[in-house]
N, C-alpha and C positions, 0 to 999 in steps of 0.2 A: 941572422940566418937567412939564406937565400930561399926563393920560392921552390927550387928543386929540393932543398932540405925539407921544406914543409910537406911536399908531395910524398917524400919518402916516409913521412910520419903518418901517412894514411889519408891525406886531404886531397880531394879531387872534385872536379866539377860534376854536378849531378847529371846522370844519364837516365833515360826512361826505364831502363832495367832496374834502377834503384828504387822504383816506386813502392813495392811491397815493404822493403826495409824502412823506407822513409816514413810510410804511414804508421808502422809500428812504433817508431821513435817518436813521431809527433803525437800520437795518441797517448803515449805514456808521459810525455813531457809538457804538452800543451793542453791536453784534455780531450775526451772523446767528442765534444761538441765544438772544438776549435775550428775557426774558419780555415786554418791551414789545411785541413783535411777535405775541404770542399773542392771537387774537381773543377767546377767552373771558376772558382776563385783562383786556383793554381794556374789554370790555363791563361786567364786574363792577366794576372799579375806577372807571371814569369815569361810567358810565351808571346804576349801581344804588345808590350811597351813600344812606343815609336822608336826609341833608341836601342832596341834589342840588338844583341851581338850575334855575329855569324858563328862564333865559337860555341854558342849554346846559351842556355838560360843562366842567369846570375844566381846560382844556388850551388853552394859548395857543401860537401858532407865529409865527415871523418869516420872511417870505419876501423873497428877493432874486433878481432875474433869473429868475423863474419856478420857483424851488426853495426848499424850506424849509431855513433855515440855523441855526435855533435853536428850542427848545421849552422851555416851563415848565409842569409839571403841578401840580395841586392836588387835595387830598382835602378837601372841605368837611365840617365837623363842628360840633357844638354844644359850646361850651366854657363850663363854669361858672366864672365869675370872681367870687369873693365870693358874694353872694346872687343875682347876675344871670346870665343866659345870653347869651352873645355868639356872633355868627356868626364862625367862624374857619376857617382852612384850613391844612392841612399842605402845605408847599412841597416838591414832589418832582420828580425827573428834570429838573432844569435842565441843559440841554446846548446847547452852541453849537459849530458846526463850527469846526475848528481855524483855518481861514483867516479867520474872522469874529470871533475873540476879540479883546478889547480895542478893539472898534470900536463899543461902545454897545449891542450886541445883548442881552447878558446883563442889564444894568440895565433895558433897555426891557421885557424879558419879566417880570422880577421886579417892577417897579413896576406893571405892568398887572395881574399876579396879586394884588398887595397891595391894589389899589383895589377888589377884589371883596368884601372881608371887613373885619370890624372888627379882625382880628388875623391875622397870618401867623406860622407856626412852622415851623422846619426842624430835622430830626433826622438824625444820622448822614450828614452831607453830605460831599462830596468836598472835597479841599483847595482846588480852584479855586472851588467854590461858596462855601466858607467865606470865602475872601478877598473874593469879590464882595459877599457880604452884609455883611461887615465894613466895606468901603468905603462901602456904602449906608446905614450907620448902624444896623444891627441890633444888638440887645443880646445879648452872649455870655453864656449861662447856665452855661458850663463843660461838664463831661462827665457823662454818665449812668453811674453805677457798675454793675459786674457783681458779683453775689453768687454765690460758688461754694461749694457744700457737697460736700466730698469724701466719698463713701460707701465706697470701697475705695481706700485710699491707694496701694497697690502697683500695682494695675491702672491707676489714674488717672495715676500717675507714668510708667508704661511707655508709655502710648499718648498722653499729652498732647502736643499740638503746641506747647505754650508752655513754654519753658525758663526759665532764669535764676532770679530770686527766687521765682517761683511754684513751680518744681520743688523748691526748698529748703523752702518752706513745706509742700508736700504731703508731702515725705519725713519731716517732723517730726510730722505728725499721727498721733495714736494711734487706730487703729480701735476698740479696745474702749471707750475713753472716749467717742468720738463715738456709738457704738452705744448705750451706756448713756444718754447724754443724749437721744438720739432716742426711745428707749423711754419715758423719764421724761415728756417733754413730750407725747408722743402718748397715754400712759396718762392724764395729767391731762386731756387733751381728752376722752377717752372717758368719764372719770369725771364730766365735766360734761354728758354726754349727746350729745356731738358725734360724728359719723361721716362718713367720706368715701364718697360715692356716685358711681359713674361713670354718666354719662347719655349718651344718643345725640345730643341736641340741646337747645338752650336753650328755655325756655318763658316764658310770661307772668309767672311768679313772680319773675323777676329784676328786674322793674320795682319791686317792693316792696323788694328788696334795694338797688337803686340809690337809692331815696328815703331809706333808712335809713343808707346808707354815705356818700353824697355830702357831707353837711354837714361831715364831719371834714376834708375836703380843700378848701383855698382855691381851687386852680386844677386842674380835672380835666375831661377830655373826657367827654361823656355816655356812660355804659355801661348803656343800657337794653336791653330785648329787641330793639328794632329794630336797634340797633347790633350787638349780639352775633350776631344772626341773619345780618346782612349780612357781618360781619367773619369769622366762622368757619363757620357752617352753610351759607351760600350761596357761599362761596369756591370757586374752581376746585380748590383743594387742601384741601377740607374734610376729606378722609380722613386728612390728616396730623396732625390735632389730636384729642386726647382731652379730654373735658370732664368736670368733676367739680363736684358740689355738696357743701358741708359742711352737713349737716343736723342739726338737733336737733328730734326729733319731725317736725312738718310745716313747720317754719320753716327757710328757707334762710339760713344764717349767712354763707356766702361761696361764691364760685365760683372755679375755677382751670381754666385751659386749658394743657395740657401737650403738648409735641411731643417725640418721641424722635429725636435725631440720633445720629451715630456718629463717634467718634474712632478711626480705624484698626480699625474693627470692633466697638468697645466701645460699648454703649448709654449715652447721656448724656441725662438729662431736662432739657428747656428749658421753663421757665415762661414762656409767651407772654403771659399776662394773668391777673389775679386782682383780686378786690375782696372786702373783708370788712367786716362790721359792726364798729363800734367795740369793741375788746377781744377780737376773734376772729382777728386776723392770726396770732399765734403758734400757736394751735391748728391753723389751716389749714395752715401750713407744716410743723408737726410731723407731722400725719397724712400729708401728701404725701411728706415725707422718708421716713417709715416705709414707705410703699407703694413708693417708688422703690428703697429698699434691699432690700425683700422681692422685688421683681421683677428684681434683679440689675443695676441700673444702677451704673455706675462713679462717677457724679457727678450732682449736680443744680445747675442754675444759673438765675439770674433777673437779667435786666438791668432795673433799675427805678430811678426817682427818686421817693422817697417818704420824707419825714422821719419818718413813723411806723414805718417798717420797719427802719431801721438797727439799733436796739438789739435788738429781738426776734430778728432774723436773726443778729446777732452772738452772742447768748446761745445759739443753737442750733448754733453752730459754722460758720456761713457766713463765708467770707473775703470781705472787701470789696475788690474790685479797682477802684480809682477811675479808672484809665485803661483799663478794659475788658480784653479778652483780647489780640487782635492789635493793634488800634489804638483810640484814644479815640473814644467816641461823643459827638460834639459836639451841643449844642443851642443854637439861637438863636431870638430872637423879635423881632417888630416890630409894634407897634400901627399901625393906619391913622393918617394924618396928622391926621384929625379926632377921634381917640380917645386923646389924650395922657393922660387920667386913668387909663388902664389900666396905664401903665408901672410905677408903684411896686409893684403886686402881682404882675404877670406878669414883672417884671424880677428877682424874687427866686426863685432856684432852690428854696429851702426851701418855697415855696408850692405847688409842682407835684407832681402824681401822674402818672407816665409809665411805660409798659411797652412791650414790643415790639409790642403790638397797635396802638400809635399810629403814625401816618404809615405808612411802608413798611418799617420796621425789621425786621419779622418775616417778610418775604416769602421770605427764603432761609434755609437751614439752615446749620449750622456748616461743613459741608464744601463749600458752594456759593459 
């Protein structure tokens, strides 16, 4: 079915005059306290992205009988695929009113969203959205693993909300051995002249880092100064993030964005985003691990898809939880119908670099 057919079924791009109807729909379907209802969040997310479109915000609504019965959001972004940059969009907040599900509203919204970009990607979707995308022919890339570095086994075991096999693994971890390893890798990084420097905000120098780091990743969303400024420094929750550069002299070797969440009162470091020059990922995480341990965090975790990270993180004692913590973090992708040549590369999960800075994965903390 064509996009024109979808529009005839009541799907159109959001306009400011739709705001009252949209708030009613979101309140009923997301909850009265949902972040979707916050004006500052809406403005930042839809009206301020670096890759925003002249046609309007990436939010589509479906109307029936004078009311909104479904919505599909998107976050436009620049995606490096091989040596080319493509127009892409993170599919977010697909929601259809209960009485209108299985009546074509969800597919209509999804197809209209997909027509706006070369490529659509969805991360951490609900079961309902996953099934809908699967039926529509999206490629399932599997789950994004979570890497967990236990810094204090006993504290982590006492407060961890995750039992079963994870609890047994934590119980067997020896703190002295992990501490020794942490000191060793961090010491080696310092011997090479690297140091972890906390900064207040990102600056133009990360553009040079992006140019140096991007070629090692086949498929990665652009992480330049414009993106980092929008995603972290201009965010309504900017104060929740700590930003670090790994420096050697005047050269930025890597950056890391850290958020501190809590498990039953115990601080846990969450790596929201990172990017390192080739050969500097291990040093970056070693210095960060040492800082987290020194500041008394019970654990450090990083949800990421990055073929270059698996071995270094494992060597530093990170546990790879392939199915995440509470539930699996699924990832799906679908190129536009006129872009089939993208499928081989973007359909391989080993090609991708993903963190919780991508899409809307990092909008909430562990306890939210």
